Each structure stands twice: as C-alpha cells, then as structure tokens.
C-alpha angles and dihedrals in degrees: 000000000000090000091051092051090047090052092050090049092050092049091048094049092046092050091047091050092050091050093048093046092047092048093048093050092048092049091050092048091048092051099043104032122101093195137089129199124244123168087347092302126115116238131181121250092208093066093063121097099179127023121205115213135181141082132286095315091064092036091060098027107054120052109202091200090063092043092050090058094083133129094237092057093235113169114223124191127192110222095168119137125199115256094003114161113229090246092059091045089052091055088051091051092050092049093047091051089052087059095043112023091179096059122112122215135229107192128187113226103182133184087261094055102069109060141036095269095066139067092316086082087073091071095066108359128034114044089333096164092048091059094038094056091051090057102029099116094039090055093042091052096046108028114018091163090065091058092044093051102034115014111040095121093047089047092055089047089051093051092049098045105031101046094127098036119114110254097229122069113252099235119212102195119209116006119207117219134185120231116267094165097136091055090049091049092054089052094049097108093045092049091047092054092046095049093047098044116123112275124185101217119204094204136064120262095249096041095111095037092051090051091051090048090055092053092049091049092051092051106049094154093059121081118229118201110193116200138180112212124221114287129180114253090243090060090052088049091056091059100030089186103133093132092052091045093052090047091055094046092049090053094050097043091057085089116088092225095054124090130178134207121180114208096163092119096038105148113254135154124250092256090055090070123076088198136330095305108015126075125233122228092271092048093048090050092054095041095047090056091048093050091049091055091046092050094048091048089050090052089051091052097252 
C-alpha cells in the first residue's frame, strides 16, 4: 500500500512538474517571440502593415491575397478566428500591436457584436472553453485580472488538457465557402428564436466595448478602421439593434484615430452569401476588392 501511494505521489509530482515547465516555456516564448503561426508556418509580425481582425464574417469575407495585390505594396494579414467574442479579439489586437507597434487595424464590428445576444455569449455560454483555449495566452498576457476573476476553472482545465499545445493560435487566413443561402433561408425562424432566447449574461452590456476603447486609447498612433460586413436584411431583422449599434460606433469614433465604414447593405446577389451573415467565395471576392479600394481612398484622404 505504501509503495502504491509513493508511486501515485511520484506520478502526480512528475505530471505537475511537466505542466509547470511546459507552461513556463510557452509563456516565455509568447512574451519574447516576434513570430506568429499561420498554416503551421512561422511568419513575422513586423512585416504586416494592416491586420484584419474579427470572427467568421471577416474570416470568410476578406481575402488577404486579394488585398495584398495593391499598388502601394501594403501587406494585409487576416487574424480572424471563428466565433471569437469581441473581448477576445481585442486582447489579440493588443498583443499583436505590442509585437508590431506600426501596424494599423481593420476590425469587424458586426450586428452581432454590440449586445448580449451575439458573440459575447461565447465567453460564458456556448462552447466557452473552446474559444477560451484559443485565446488563453493572449488573454493571460493582456488581461490577467479577467482570468483571475472569471476563468480560473477554465484555466486549470486548459493547463491539464493543453499541456503540449503550441501557445500561439495557428491562424488560417481567409476561408472560402460555397453558398448555402437557401438552406439558411429555410432556417430563418429557428435561428431567430435561438438568437433571441433569454440569456442570463454574467457581464455588463458595455464590457467588450469598454475593453476595446481602452486599447484604442493606449495606441493613439495606430489607425483603427471599423467595418460592418454585408449582412442580409433578414439577419439585421433578427437583431433589430440599429440604435444600439449606432451608439457603439459613435462612442468608438470619438477617437481621432478611429474611422468607420458601414458595408452592411453593400449590394450583392443571393449566391454571394453563404448564409444570412457570411459571404460565399464569390461574395468575398467582390467585397475584398471593394474594401481594398475603400481603404486606399481613405489613405489618400478621399
């Protein structure tokens, strides 16, 4: 019995030591490294001129290859992650700017980013650990108090289950999708009920917006272009939050380094939508070219 207990103790101490060593090495790499991971390849932050940030709408709506084909040789990179709450994306932006202080930001602020029915649910509700583990080191590096006050259990789970995971997210860049608009249209009523179901949020309404405001304030030399991507009118109807959306945008554009362009009603055909709020490959191709022209005109003062 004593031998068994000794064995268990040895295994426990060894496992704990491995976890702590792994965590320490990852934290050091995350702090000191000047590289990010994309398609399992290391790339340098310093080479990027404009970072694209958001969730799946930007991931499938802005093709960095099209954007990089510009006469001014600007380098765009798509750091968007599917399902990412705005708060997590903001931590990612802040970390990325710490690695490349000269980078400008294009950030998606969608209809589903401004109230409690949208992506903020992913912090505490739907698939919360899945999203948390993708952003763990970005959050730890930029806002340790959030983890301390809200995510201790998930942090322990992360340490126990993700010991051998690489600390940086393996970004995919633009994702090409076929149109499934008719299927989305048939699911409209179901999606509407699900989005508008009662949800007991653990955070204040302006929690994410206030965090973004802090990051903008701390980086006055970086330009932030906020955009809303094309969304079908039925998707806007589900949320019906135009007043709240305008309130958020007005608050953010009070900063001199923040600009806003609303493409929500950008004219596209049915086949240019994957569903009610994502673009298909053809839609992303058209929209990426339009955004590039808009961005270049903005840079030229038009």
